[in-house]
C-alpha positions, -999 to +999 in steps of 0.1 A: -126-114+082-103-084+076-116-056+056-101-046+026-127-015+019-138+008+048-151+044+056-129+066+078-156+075+100-160+041+110-123+039+121-125+068+144-120+057+182-113+020+171-085+002+193-049-003+178-035-037+189+000-047+185+007-085+170+003-102+205-029-083+212-012-055+233-032-022+231-016+006+217-038+034+214-070+042+195-075+058+158-083+095+159-078+104+122-065+090+089-038+107+072-041+112+033-023+126+003-047+148-018-032+157-052-040+185-075-045+159-105-078+144-095-058+112-090-071+090-061-055+101-030-031+074-011-035+070+025-003+074+043-014+064+078-033+067+109-032+091+136-034+074+169-039+086+205-016+070+231-032+062+264-010+093+276-032+114+251+001+119+227-009+117+192+014+097+169+018+086+133+014+049+125+022+041+085-006+026+069+016-004+057+021-014+094-017-024+094-022-064+092-061-062+097-090-039+099-117-060+120-147-048+135-139-028+166-102-033+160-072-023+139-042-047+142-005-041+135+022-062+122+045-048+150+044-037+186+072-013+178+060+024+167+076+056+167+063+077+198+073+111+179+044+132+183+022+135+151+032+166+127+012+170+096+036+176+063+033+194+034+005+179+010-010+157+038-046+164+048-065+149+080-097+130+066-120+137+096-104+171+110-100+188+074-121+168+046-151+157+060-176+182+060-157+202+032-181+218+004-178+199-028-197+197-061-208+163-077-210+154-116-224+124-118-250+114-146-265+092-121-272+120-094-287+150-119-303+165-086-268+171-076-253+189-105-241+223-098-251+224-064-228+228-033-227+197-009-209+186+021-185+155+026-200+132+049-173+106+047-148+089+027-144+052+016-108+038+013-097+004+001-067-016-004-050-021-039-033-048-050-001-030-041-013-031-006-015+007-007-048+022+005-063+045-016-093+070-013-120+053-036-153+068-027-169+102-014-199+100+006-220+134+004-248+150+020-277+162-003-303+187+005-325+184+032-362+176+019-390+191+040-399+163+070-367+145+060-330+143+070-306+151+042-299+123+017-265+108+020-251+098-017-221+075-025-199+087-055-168+079-072-140+101-062-133+111-098-170+126-098-164+150-072-146+186-074-135+208-047-109+185-028-076+198-037-058+213-009-062+249-023-101+243-023-103+225+010-083+257+026-110+279+014-129+297+045-164+289+057-163+251+054-187+232+080-174+216+108-206+197+120-186+163+123-160+180+143-184+197+166-205+162+170-169+147+182-165+172+207-198+169+224-197+155+257-159+161+259-143+176+286-131+211+279-094+203+287-095+173+259-114+195+234-084+222+237-060+193+233-077+185+202-083+219+189-045+228+192-036+200+169-058+211+141-045+233+114-052+266+123-076+277+096-099+246+110-092+258+144-107+292+140-136+276+120-144+254+150-141+284+176-163+304+159-188+278+154-186+271+192-213+289+214-199+314+238-200+296+271-183+263+254-156+284+239-150+302+272-144+268+285-120+257+261-101+288+256-094+287+294-076+254+291-052+268+263-016+279+268-016+322+272+000+326+239-025+304+221-054+320+238-043+353+225-042+340+190-075+325+191-092+355+204-074+377+177-092+358+153-128+366+164-144+399+159-140+422+186-178+420+201-176+380+198-143+385+218-159+404+245-185+380+249-163+352+254-142+371+279-174+376+299-185+339+298-150+329+312-141+330+352-127+366+358-094+352+368-089+335+336-102+364+318-077+389+338-050+366+328-058+367+292-063+405+291-029+410+309-011+392+277-028+420+255-012+456+249-030+479+273-051+498+247-065+462+232-073+452+266-091+485+273-112+481+245-123+447+250-133+456+287-151+485+274-173+463+254-179+438+284-211+441+308-198+463+335-212+436+362-187+411+343-159+436+336-158+451+371-142+422+389-118+415+359-108+451+365-099+447+399-081+412+394-058+432+369-049+455+396-026+430+412+004+413+402-003+382+383+020+362+405+004+372+436-026+358+458-046+389+443-039+380+408-043+342+412-076+345+431-110+342+417-136+369+429-165+344+429-159+317+455-192+303+475-198+331+497-226+325+527-239+348+556-240+332+589-276+328+588-275+303+558-284+267+569-260+240+562-287+223+536-282+257+516-247+255+517-243+220+505-267+230+474-243+257+467-212+235+466-234+211+441-231+236+414-216+216+387-201+249+374-177+249+405-144+233+404-137+207+431-112+231+447-138+259+450-166+234+460-142+222+489-148+252+512-175+281+518-166+315+531-189+333+556-193+370+557-213+399+569-233+413+538-228+423+515-218+389+500-205+401+466-168+409+467-152+427+483-177+415+506-184+428+546-164+416+572-150+381+568-161+358+596-142+325+586-146+295+566-165+261+568-150+229+546-177+206+530-164+178+554-177+196+583-210+206+563-215+170+556-214+160+594-240+187+606-275+182+606-294+200+575-311+227+596-278+239+617-263+275+606-231+278+591-226+307+616-223+282+643-195+259+627-172+285+617-134+279+616-120+311+624-084+298+631-072+293+596-048+316+583-059+341+556-041+352+525-032+389+515-037+400+481-001+410+478+015+377+488+038+362+466+030+329+445+059+311+467+042+323+501+008+311+485+024+276+477+038+272+512+004+282+526-014+253+508+013+228+518+012+237+554-026+237+559-033+208+532-059+228+517-070+231+477-085+267+485-079+296+506-095+329+514-080+360+504-086+391+526-076+427+527-063+448+555-098+458+567-111+421+569-129+421+533-131+387+514-117+396+482-120+361+466-102+327+468-072+312+455-076+275+444-048+251+440-053+246+404-046+282+396-015+278+416-001+250+398-008+266+364+018+291+375+043+266+390+043+244+359+065+253+328+047+270+302+048+239+282+037+217+303+007+209+283+031+196+256+051+173+279+041+137+284+052+112+307+076+084+294+053+053+287+060+020+295+080+013+261+106+039+273+096+067+245+090+104+255 
C-alpha cells in the first residue's frame, strides 16, 4: 500500500523506479521550501542519484507511490540536468536534520526553553496532492545510562527552522557523519561538494584529521584551497601532515608563498621535509608527481616480509604493485638504487627467498626533471602503473603512480563531467 505519510530519513537510499519498473537511481535527499511565516513547508521534490553518480531533481508530483523499499514515478522520462539548489529551498537531510531548534509544546514541558536537535522530518500528502512537512522529530537530553529520547511534535510547535536560523553557525552534523561512515573518500568528497558552503565547512571541522585529509585529496585544487582556508591555521597544518606528501605539496603549491611557508613551519619537520623536497620540482615533472614514500626494501628482506608490506591497506593499488630495493638508508633520498620487484614476481617466489635475488635491474628509471608527457610515454611503453624516480647519483627519490599522472592529464573539471547514460542525456 502506498504511503501518504513518511519520514524523510527513511527515504534516503530507496530505489526510484519508472512506471515499467526500470531503475532510475536512489534517493539522496528531499528538497523543501522553508518559509519565514511558520506555515508548513512544501516539499518540492527529491534529489536522486543516478548510476553515474550524477544527482538530479525529480519533482514530488512525479511520484506515484512511496512503498517499503521503493519509490515509483509516473514517468520514466526525467531531466538529467544536475541538481542545483534554488533560493528558498533547503535540503531536509543535509541542512535541516541536526539543526538546533526549540519546542513549545504543553505536552512536553521538559523541553521548554531548551535547545534540542532535529532528528527527522515527517511529510504527508495533502488533498491537493502536495506534500507538506507536518511533523518534526527532535532529540531530547541524554539521561544517565540512557540514550537521548526522541519526541515527535507538530511543525507549528517548533521554532528555529527559518532559513536564517538554520544558517546559523555551530549546527550539529551527526546525521551527515553517520551517512559518510564506510564510504570511500572520493564519494564523500563528491557529496561534500554538493552541500551548501556552511554545511560543507561544518562537516570538515567535525571530521578527524586523517579522514579529512583523505577527503581533501579527492577535491579539485581550488576547492582544496577554499576548504583549507576555513580551518584554523593549526588544524590546517595538522591536515596537511595527514595528507600524502605529493598531495600536500600540490595543495601548498596553489597557495601564496608566504601562506605555504607558514603552514610548513607549523608541520612536524619529519612530515614537512619530504613536502619541501617535492615543492622544489615542477608540478608537471616526475619529481613533482612522485610520492616520496613508496615501498622501499633492502636486499636482505624476505619475500614474505615484502608481501606483508604491500598488504598495507593505506597503500594505493598502484603503489602496492611494486617494491623498490636499495642500499641503506631506506628513507628517501635513499642509498644506491638496486632495482625493483613486481608483486607478481613476489607471488611466484618461496616466502623465505630474499628480494635481492629476484631483482629486475633492466627496468628504466625516471629522472625527476622528466616532463609529464615523457612520464606518460614511460607508463605506456612498459605497461606499468608505478615507476621509480632516481637522481643522477642513483639515489631513489620516490615513485610516480599512474593515478597521479591521470590527475594531471585529465581536464581540471573532470570530476564534474559525466558519461552520457542510456537515455541519451549528458
